[in-house]
KEVEXTI-383683 format. One line per 4 residues: for each residue z, x, y of C-alpha. Coordinates in nm, 2 decimals. Layout:
BEGIN
Z X Y | ...
END
This chain:
BEGIN
0.88 1.54 -3.23 | 0.69 1.24 -3.05 | 0.35 1.26 -2.95 | 0.31 1.07 -2.58
0.00 0.99 -2.40 | 0.01 0.93 -2.06 | -0.26 0.75 -1.86 | -0.26 0.73 -1.48
-0.47 0.57 -1.27 | -0.68 0.82 -1.03 | -0.40 0.86 -0.73 | -0.20 1.17 -0.65
0.06 0.96 -0.55 | 0.08 0.78 -0.89 | 0.06 1.13 -1.11 | 0.28 1.37 -0.93
0.58 1.17 -0.94 | 0.61 1.20 -1.32 | 0.57 1.57 -1.40 | 0.97 1.63 -1.38
0.99 1.36 -1.66 | 0.68 1.47 -1.87 | 0.82 1.83 -1.83 | 1.15 1.70 -1.94
1.00 1.54 -2.26 | 0.82 1.89 -2.32 | 1.14 2.06 -2.27 | 1.28 1.85 -2.55
1.08 1.95 -2.80 | 0.81 1.65 -2.77 | 0.43 1.65 -2.74 | 0.28 1.53 -2.38
-0.08 1.46 -2.31 | -0.22 1.32 -1.98 | -0.50 1.13 -1.87 | -0.57 1.17 -1.48
-0.76 1.23 -1.19 | -0.99 1.53 -1.26 | -0.89 1.75 -0.94 | -0.53 1.73 -1.05
-0.55 1.85 -1.40 | -0.55 2.22 -1.36 | -0.21 2.11 -1.17 | -0.14 1.98 -1.46
-0.24 2.20 -1.76 | -0.07 2.50 -1.51 | 0.27 2.37 -1.57 | 0.21 2.33 -1.95
0.11 1.96 -1.97 | -0.19 1.88 -2.23 | -0.41 1.72 -1.97 | -0.79 1.57 -1.93
-0.98 1.41 -1.68 | -1.00 1.01 -1.73 | -1.38 0.91 -1.77 | -1.62 0.91 -1.48
-1.64 0.55 -1.51 | -1.29 0.51 -1.38 | -1.33 0.68 -1.06 | -1.49 0.44 -0.88
-1.52 0.33 -0.52 | -1.17 0.28 -0.29 | -0.94 0.03 -0.39 | -0.88 -0.23 -0.13
-0.71 -0.53 -0.29 | -0.56 -0.60 -0.60 | -0.89 -0.77 -0.76 | -1.07 -0.40 -0.73
-0.80 -0.26 -0.94 | -0.83 -0.56 -1.20 | -1.22 -0.52 -1.16 | -1.18 -0.13 -1.26
-0.97 -0.20 -1.58 | -1.32 -0.27 -1.77 | -1.33 0.09 -1.71 | -0.98 0.20 -1.78
-0.92 0.02 -2.11 | -1.16 0.16 -2.28 | -1.12 0.51 -2.16 | -0.76 0.47 -2.31
-0.89 0.36 -2.62 | -1.11 0.69 -2.68 | -0.78 0.91 -2.55 | -0.61 0.73 -2.82
-0.82 0.84 -3.06 | -0.84 1.18 -2.97 | -0.46 1.24 -2.94 | -0.32 0.99 -3.19
-0.03 0.93 -2.99 | 0.33 0.78 -3.10 | 0.36 0.63 -2.75 | 0.15 0.55 -2.45
0.33 0.56 -2.12 | 0.06 0.37 -1.87 | 0.03 0.40 -1.50 | 0.08 0.00 -1.35
-0.24 -0.02 -1.18 | -0.42 0.10 -1.48 | -0.43 -0.29 -1.60 | -0.78 -0.24 -1.83
-0.51 0.03 -1.99 | -0.20 -0.16 -2.00 | -0.43 -0.45 -2.21 | -0.57 -0.24 -2.45
-0.24 0.00 -2.54 | -0.07 -0.37 -2.62 | -0.35 -0.47 -2.82 | -0.29 -0.15 -3.00
-0.05 -0.20 -3.14 | 0.12 0.15 -3.04 | 0.49 0.17 -2.86 | 0.43 0.14 -2.49
0.59 0.15 -2.12 | 0.44 0.06 -1.79 | 0.51 0.34 -1.53 | 0.56 0.22 -1.17
0.61 0.45 -0.95 | 0.73 0.19 -0.64 | 0.97 -0.07 -0.64 | 1.03 -0.36 -0.88
0.81 -0.65 -0.78 | 1.03 -0.89 -0.98 | 1.25 -1.19 -0.84 | 1.57 -1.13 -0.86
1.91 -1.32 -0.73 | 1.88 -1.25 -0.32 | 1.59 -1.07 -0.36 | 1.36 -1.11 -0.09
0.98 -1.20 -0.20 | 0.79 -0.94 -0.28 | 0.55 -0.86 -0.02 | 0.68 -1.04 0.26
0.86 -0.73 0.39 | 1.17 -0.98 0.47 | 1.54 -0.88 0.52 | 1.77 -0.99 0.26
1.96 -1.29 0.36 | 2.21 -1.39 0.10 | 2.35 -1.70 0.11 | 2.22 -2.07 -0.03
1.96 -2.09 0.26 | 1.84 -1.72 0.18 | 1.81 -1.82 -0.19 | 1.58 -2.14 -0.14
1.38 -1.93 0.13 | 1.35 -1.65 -0.14 | 1.26 -1.91 -0.44 | 1.01 -2.08 -0.21
0.83 -1.71 -0.10 | 0.84 -1.62 -0.46 | 0.68 -1.94 -0.59 | 0.40 -1.88 -0.30
0.37 -1.52 -0.38 | 0.36 -1.55 -0.73 | 0.03 -1.78 -0.67 | -0.08 -1.57 -0.45
-0.13 -1.31 -0.71 | -0.20 -1.52 -0.97 | -0.54 -1.63 -0.74 | -0.67 -1.32 -0.70
-0.57 -1.14 -1.06 | -0.56 -1.41 -1.34 | -0.89 -1.45 -1.39 | -1.00 -1.08 -1.44
-0.69 -1.02 -1.64 | -0.73 -1.26 -1.87 | -1.08 -1.24 -1.88 | -1.01 -0.88 -2.08
-0.74 -1.04 -2.29 | -0.95 -1.31 -2.41 | -1.22 -1.02 -2.49 | -0.93 -0.85 -2.70
-0.81 -1.13 -2.86 | -0.48 -1.13 -2.66 | -0.31 -1.44 -2.55 | -0.37 -1.56 -2.20
-0.13 -1.46 -1.92 | 0.03 -1.76 -1.75 | 0.13 -1.54 -1.45 | 0.06 -1.17 -1.30
0.44 -1.08 -1.32 | 0.41 -1.17 -1.70 | 0.34 -0.76 -1.72 | 0.69 -0.69 -1.57
0.85 -0.92 -1.84 | 1.00 -0.85 -2.19 | 0.85 -0.78 -2.41 | 0.70 -0.52 -2.20
0.87 -0.18 -2.09 | 0.89 -0.10 -1.74 | 1.00 0.24 -1.58 | 1.04 0.21 -1.25
1.06 0.56 -1.07 | 1.28 0.39 -0.82 | 1.68 0.33 -0.77 | 1.96 0.25 -0.53
1.98 0.23 -0.25 | 1.58 0.26 -0.19 | 1.55 -0.02 -0.44 | 1.74 -0.33 -0.38
2.10 -0.37 -0.59 | 2.01 -0.63 -0.85 | 2.30 -0.79 -1.05 | 2.02 -0.96 -1.28
1.80 -0.68 -1.36 | 1.60 -0.74 -1.69 | 1.69 -0.52 -1.94 | 1.33 -0.44 -1.98
1.32 -0.23 -1.65 | 1.46 0.08 -1.62 | 1.54 0.23 -1.30 | 1.55 0.61 -1.36
1.51 0.73 -0.98 | 1.29 0.93 -0.74 | 1.10 1.26 -0.92 | 0.99 1.48 -0.59
0.73 1.67 -0.71 | 0.50 1.94 -0.57 | 0.25 2.17 -0.73 | 0.32 2.60 -0.72
0.26 2.71 -0.39 | 0.31 2.96 -0.17 | 0.59 2.85 0.14 | 0.34 2.92 0.45
0.53 3.18 0.66 | 0.50 2.96 1.00 | 0.74 2.68 0.86 | 1.01 3.01 0.89
0.91 3.12 1.24 | 1.22 3.02 1.52 | 1.13 2.73 1.74 | 1.21 2.38 1.81
1.28 2.19 1.46 | 1.01 2.06 1.27 | 0.83 1.66 1.28 | 0.65 1.61 0.97
0.32 1.33 1.01 | 0.15 1.27 0.71 | -0.13 1.03 0.63 | -0.19 0.91 0.28
-0.32 1.10 -0.01 | -0.54 0.81 -0.11 | -0.73 0.75 0.17 | -0.65 0.41 0.38
-0.77 0.46 0.70 | -0.49 0.56 0.89 | -0.58 0.80 1.05 | -0.47 0.63 1.37
-0.16 0.70 1.28 | -0.23 1.10 1.35 | -0.41 1.05 1.67 | -0.12 0.81 1.80
0.20 1.07 1.69 | -0.02 1.38 1.82 | 0.00 1.20 2.18 | 0.32 1.05 2.11
0.51 1.40 2.06 | 0.30 1.64 2.24 | 0.59 1.69 2.51 | 0.88 1.65 2.26
1.12 1.93 2.19 | 0.99 1.96 1.85 | 0.70 2.10 1.64 | 0.47 1.89 1.50
0.31 1.98 1.14 | -0.02 1.70 1.06 | -0.10 1.66 0.74 | -0.41 1.50 0.70
-0.54 1.46 0.37 | -0.89 1.25 0.33 | -0.84 1.15 0.71 | -0.86 1.51 0.80
-1.22 1.51 0.89 | -1.23 1.16 1.07 | -0.91 1.18 1.29 | -1.02 1.39 1.57
-0.68 1.58 1.55 | -0.70 1.99 1.59 | -0.44 2.21 1.64 | -0.30 2.25 1.99
0.05 2.31 2.19 | 0.32 2.21 1.95 | 0.09 2.03 1.69 | -0.01 2.21 1.40
-0.33 2.02 1.17 | -0.35 2.07 0.82 | -0.53 1.94 0.53 | -0.20 1.93 0.32
0.12 2.11 0.30 | 0.35 2.08 -0.02 | 0.61 1.84 0.12 | 0.86 2.08 -0.03
0.83 2.34 0.15 | 0.84 2.12 0.48 | 1.14 1.86 0.44 | 1.43 2.17 0.45
1.30 2.25 0.79 | 1.20 1.86 0.92 | 1.41 1.64 1.17 | 1.23 1.37 1.06
0.89 1.22 0.89 | 0.67 0.98 1.03 | 0.42 0.82 0.77 | 0.25 0.56 0.63
0.50 0.42 0.39 | 0.34 0.57 0.07 | 0.65 0.54 -0.23 | 0.53 0.95 -0.26
0.63 1.03 0.06 | 0.90 0.80 0.18 | 1.08 0.89 -0.19 | 1.04 1.26 -0.07
1.19 1.21 0.24 | 1.49 1.04 0.13 | 1.57 1.23 -0.16 | 1.60 1.54 0.07
1.81 1.39 0.35 | 1.54 1.34 0.60 | 1.52 1.05 0.83 | 1.18 0.86 0.83
0.98 0.63 1.05 | 0.75 0.41 0.87 | 0.44 0.27 0.97 | 0.33 0.05 0.66
-0.02 0.04 0.67 | -0.13 -0.19 0.36 | -0.06 -0.18 -0.06 | 0.31 -0.22 -0.13
0.42 0.01 0.22 | 0.58 -0.30 0.37 | 0.79 -0.39 0.11 | 0.86 0.01 0.11
0.95 0.03 0.49 | 1.20 -0.27 0.42 | 1.38 -0.08 0.17 | 1.35 0.25 0.41
1.54 0.05 0.66 | 1.77 -0.17 0.45 | 1.91 0.18 0.30 | 1.98 0.34 0.63
1.75 0.62 0.55 | 1.50 0.55 0.88 | 1.34 0.33 1.13 | 1.01 0.09 1.09
0.70 0.03 1.34 | 0.45 -0.25 1.27 | 0.12 -0.09 1.29 | 0.02 -0.37 1.55
0.30 -0.24 1.78 | 0.18 0.14 1.72 | 0.17 0.30 2.10 | 0.26 0.64 2.15
0.56 0.51 2.39 | 0.68 0.29 2.11 | 0.69 0.60 1.84 | 0.78 0.83 2.02
1.11 0.57 2.06 | 1.12 0.56 1.70 | 1.12 0.92 1.62 | 1.42 0.97 1.86
1.61 0.70 1.64 | 1.54 0.84 1.35 | 1.64 1.18 1.44 | 2.00 1.05 1.51
2.01 0.88 1.18 | 2.04 1.19 1.01 | 2.37 1.15 0.86 | 2.27 0.84 0.72
1.97 0.98 0.51 | 2.17 1.28 0.38 | 2.40 1.01 0.25 | 2.11 0.82 0.11
1.99 1.11 -0.06 | 2.34 1.15 -0.24 | 2.32 0.83 -0.40 | 1.95 0.89 -0.52
2.05 1.18 -0.73 | 1.72 1.33 -0.76 | 1.79 1.61 -1.01 | 1.93 1.34 -1.28
1.61 1.16 -1.29 | 1.42 1.32 -1.53 | 1.65 1.33 -1.80 | 1.66 0.92 -1.70
1.30 0.93 -1.72 | 1.28 1.11 -2.04 | 1.53 0.89 -2.20 | 1.38 0.54 -2.08
1.03 0.71 -2.22 | 1.19 0.77 -2.61 | 1.39 0.44 -2.60 | 1.03 0.31 -2.71
1.06 0.52 -3.03 | 1.31 0.41 -3.33 | 1.69 0.53 -3.30 | 1.67 0.73 -3.60
1.34 0.92 -3.49 | 1.51 1.01 -3.14 | 1.78 1.15 -3.35 | 1.58 1.35 -3.57
1.39 1.46 -3.22 | 1.70 1.60 -3.10 | 1.85 1.75 -3.41 | 1.49 1.94 -3.44
1.47 2.08 -3.05
END
């Protein structure tokens, strides 16, 4: 039996997608401990995981830039050390946004991997520079464009992140990084919750990066009865579960779709009290509804482009309208359009008329969206996640573990 400690930054979208893979490790007979945001601890415990809350100091203020996440590393690094002392793990799985915890994991000498619930931000042949949201071009001109822009992006991230990262590394006696992308290069192991076609096809994917695929998961909850009432098809409009000020998306969607032959389910999460939108006509407003209940009855999804809802919709074969608000969302929006799983609309162009047209175009893409779902194979993702996590254990130990299951 192998004892895993999974350390997750305090974000719903970084925690719930891990659950199927962690449960698969547990099913195989391994011990799984999780450190996560306090509100999710009961949820994780209810499904059989050994869960506890991250330290209060890790929660901090809302994050608006990568530099904020780096600064938070001053708290999550020591918090990981405390969790290691308590659980004495054989393997560490550390969230990509927990920068201090990643550095402390490296210093610990315990086999570890970085968990990436998004697309892969490393250069590759014919892969556009991360964060630009550009369309793949290919050919000599495209490769020149990408090479130049990758250098620009890498310098930008270095300016924002390297001072804080290297200060923490110096404090622990570790060598300094020359680029933030060093964290994605060997010998670091990356377990990425993405796969083709939402990930670009890469002929030169580094061996340290495991693309395990999407793992849609919702906490157990009763299915709302109104979803099964007869009527027009549902359109799900959802704001970020980790607040980012995207309530304008809700307001515009309510205006855009109020006279359309659809029923609109608008889930607002922490924007619920800020959006000023209430249920009326064909619009139903809720703080949150498990997406697994909604998607089978949904003709289209309108969202901010978070990886969680995008992969949920894509795995269910539901076309998506992505209005990327920030963070990694412009990059995810591009992956959606390139895969044929939906359409994108820039926030600066967000109007009721344009959004209404985008929803209509997305609803006409249902056959393409279903084809994307078949390629993603979400049912196989937990097994691939477990295999990648167990690759950190010696081959002989893995054989013993499977014999003992």
